[in-house]
C-alpha positions in Angstrom: -1.5 -13.9 5.9 1.0 -11.6 7.7 2.1 -8.1 6.5 5.3 -7.5 4.6 7.1 -6.3 7.6 6.7 -6.5 11.3 6.0 -2.7 11.2 2.9 -3.5 9.4 0.0 -4.3 11.8 -0.2 -8.1 11.3 0.6 -9.7 14.7 3.5 -10.6 16.7 5.4 -13.9 16.9 3.3 -16.9 15.9 0.7 -14.6 14.5 -0.8 -13.6 17.9 -1.9 -10.0 18.1 -2.1 -7.9 21.2 -5.2 -5.7 21.4 -3.3 -2.6 20.0 -2.1 -4.7 17.1 -5.6 -5.8 16.4 -7.0 -2.3 16.6 -4.2 -1.0 14.3 -4.9 -3.9 11.7 -8.7 -3.2 11.7 -8.2 0.5 11.3 -5.5 -0.1 8.7 -8.0 -2.1 6.5 -10.8 0.5 7.0 -8.5 3.2 5.7 -7.1 1.2 2.7 -10.6 0.0 1.9 -12.0 3.5 1.8 -14.4 2.9 4.6 -12.5 5.6 6.4 -11.7 8.0 3.7 -9.2 10.8 3.7 -10.0 13.6 6.2 -12.3 11.4 8.4 -12.0 12.5 12.0 -10.9 9.5 14.1 -12.8 9.8 17.4 -11.7 7.4 20.1 -15.2 6.6 21.6 -16.7 5.9 18.2 -13.8 3.7 17.0 -13.7 1.8 20.3 -17.4 1.1 20.0 -17.0 0.1 16.4 -14.1 -2.2 17.2 -15.8 -3.5 20.4 -12.7 -2.7 22.6 -11.6 -0.1 25.1 -10.1 3.2 24.1 -6.5 2.4 25.2 -5.7 -0.1 22.5 -7.4 2.0 19.9 -5.3 5.0 21.0 -2.2 2.8 20.6 -3.3 1.6 17.3 -3.7 5.2 16.0 -0.2 5.9 17.1 1.0 2.9 15.1 -0.7 4.2 12.0 0.6 7.6 12.5 4.1 6.1 12.5 3.1 4.7 8.9 2.0 8.0 7.7 -1.7 7.1 7.4 -3.0 9.1 10.3 -2.4 12.6 11.6 -2.6 13.3 15.4 -2.3 16.8 16.9 -2.5 17.1 20.7 -5.7 18.7 21.9 -7.1 18.6 18.4 -7.6 15.1 17.6 -6.7 12.6 14.9 -7.9 12.1 11.4 -7.0 10.1 8.2 -4.4 12.0 6.2 -5.6 13.7 3.1 -5.1 12.5 -0.4 -3.6 14.9 -3.0 -1.7 14.8 -6.3 1.1 16.6 -4.6 1.4 13.9 -1.9 0.9 11.1 -4.5 3.9 12.5 -6.6 6.1 13.0 -3.5 5.3 9.4 -2.4 5.9 8.0 -5.9 9.4 9.7 -6.2 10.4 8.5 -2.8 9.3 4.9 -3.7 11.4 5.2 -7.0 14.5 6.3 -5.1 14.2 3.6 -2.4 12.8 0.6 -4.4 15.2 1.1 -7.3 18.1 0.7 -4.8 16.4 -2.4 -3.3 15.6 -4.2 -6.6 19.1 -3.6 -7.9 20.6 -5.1 -4.8 18.2 -8.0 -4.8 18.9 -8.8 -8.5 22.6 -9.0 -7.8 22.1 -11.7 -5.2 18.8 -13.3 -6.2 18.5 -17.0 -5.3 16.1 -19.8 -6.4 14.5 -19.6 -2.9 14.0 -15.9 -3.5 12.3 -16.6 -6.7 10.0 -19.3 -5.3 8.8 -17.0 -2.7 8.1 -14.0 -5.1 6.6 -16.3 -7.8 4.2 -17.8 -5.2 3.1 -14.4 -4.1 2.7 -13.3 -7.7 0.5 -16.3 -8.4 -1.6 -15.6 -5.4 -2.0 -12.0 -6.5 -3.2 -13.0 -9.9 -5.7 -15.5 -8.5 -7.0 -13.0 -5.9 -7.3 -10.2 -8.4 -9.3 -12.2 -10.8 -11.6 -13.3 -7.9 -11.9 -9.4 -7.0 -10.6 -10.1 -3.4 -9.1 -6.6 -3.1 -7.8 -7.1 0.5 -6.2 -10.4 -0.4 -4.8 -9.1 -3.7 -3.4 -6.1 -1.8 -1.6 -8.3 0.7 -0.3 -10.8 -2.1 1.0 -7.6 -4.0 3.0 -6.5 -1.0 4.2 -10.0 -0.4 5.6 -10.1 -3.9 7.4 -6.8 -3.8 8.9 -7.3 -0.3 10.0 -10.9 -1.1 12.2 -9.1 -3.7 13.2 -6.2 -1.4 14.2 -8.5 1.4 16.4 -10.5 -1.0 18.5 -7.3 -1.1 20.2 -8.4 2.0 19.7 -4.9 3.5 18.0 -4.7 6.9 17.1 -1.0 6.4 15.9 -0.7 2.8 12.6 -2.7 3.4 12.0 -0.8 6.6 12.5 2.5 4.9 10.2 1.5 2.0 7.4 0.4 4.4 5.9 3.9 5.4 5.8 5.2 1.8 4.5 1.9 0.5 1.6 2.1 3.0 0.8 5.7 2.0 0.8 4.8 -1.6 -1.6 2.0 -0.9 -4.3 4.6 0.1 -4.3 5.7 -3.4 -5.4 2.3 -4.9 -9.1 3.2 -5.2 -11.8 0.5 -4.7 -13.0 0.0 -8.3 -12.5 -3.5 -9.7 -9.7 -3.9 -12.0 -10.4 -4.9 -15.5 -9.2 -8.1 -17.1 -6.8 -6.0 -19.2 -5.3 -4.2 -16.1 -4.9 -7.5 -14.2 -2.9 -9.0 -17.2 -0.8 -5.9 -17.6 0.0 -5.9 -14.0 1.0 -9.5 -14.2 3.2 -8.9 -17.1 4.9 -5.9 -15.4 5.5 -8.0 -12.3 6.8 -10.9 -14.3 9.3 -8.6 -16.0 10.7 -7.6 -12.7 10.9 -11.1 -11.4 12.5 -12.4 -14.6 15.2 -9.7 -14.4 15.9 -10.6 -10.9 16.2 -14.2 -11.6 18.6 -13.4 -14.5 20.6 -11.3 -12.0 20.1 -8.3 -14.4 20.2 -5.4 -12.1 19.7 -2.7 -14.8 16.8 -4.6 -16.3 15.2 -5.2 -12.9 15.3 -1.5 -12.1 14.0 -0.5 -15.5 11.1 -3.0 -15.1 10.3 -1.6 -11.6 10.4 2.0 -12.9 8.0 1.0 -15.8 5.7 -0.6 -13.3 5.6 2.3 -10.8 5.3 4.9 -13.6 2.3 3.1 -15.0 0.5 3.0 -11.6 1.4 6.6 -11.0 -0.1 7.7 -14.3 -3.3 5.7 -13.8 -3.9 7.0 -10.3 -3.1 10.6 -11.3 -5.7 10.3 -14.2 -8.3 8.9 -11.8 -7.8 11.7 -9.2 -7.7 14.4 -11.9 -11.0 12.9 -13.3 -12.7 12.8 -10.0 -11.7 16.3 -9.2 -13.1 17.7 -12.5 -16.3 15.7 -11.9 -16.7 17.3 -8.4 -16.2 20.8 -10.0 -18.7 20.1 -12.7 -21.2 18.9 -10.1 -20.6 22.0 -7.9 -21.0 24.2 -10.9 -24.4 22.7 -11.8 -25.6 23.0 -8.2 -24.7 26.8 -8.3 -26.5 27.2 -11.5 -29.7 25.6 -10.3 -29.6 27.3 -6.9 
């Protein structure tokens, strides 16, 4: 399954990847899955050995991920996975709201039955894969659903502008299995967006999207805050016993 845009590592024409595209795609999945968590140094020799390829395509793969905002590279200092923070999450969320609201409004104004079929198929895949706890597959189907709608806007630039902030926001989807309740709520939120687009209700589509993004932002913020408090509590206990 290819990524939502050519900018996303997923292969060139016909699905054939260069070594650099393959390296970018593998590193992309390692970052999103949490196997390479935020702050992890990205050393060329280690990554080349892990991916069983030479350093040159790995270096180019890292540059591609830097363009998506997932990796930081500073000459003579090295590369690492960008840090996660509530401040970065909020900035990403607000940027997504601005761009995706424009895209969904434009899409709703010109939505076709073909657009509906593409988005509905992706939504069905997302539901099935989420229930099967296939996190990588569900993540891709989720992207396919949203970008099927954003491409329907007719804009060449909006989907491309959304891509980097989308990829950064994906890093905040932590690896715990979603509950049946959360899976169903996500389905309802996505269906509301799709139904409004099919009805060519631009106001309704934008509001449904905003509700969906707001809910995700709140859940992730609460998770990050809880984790930070847990770490602080654990540090305090260690100091007390030392």
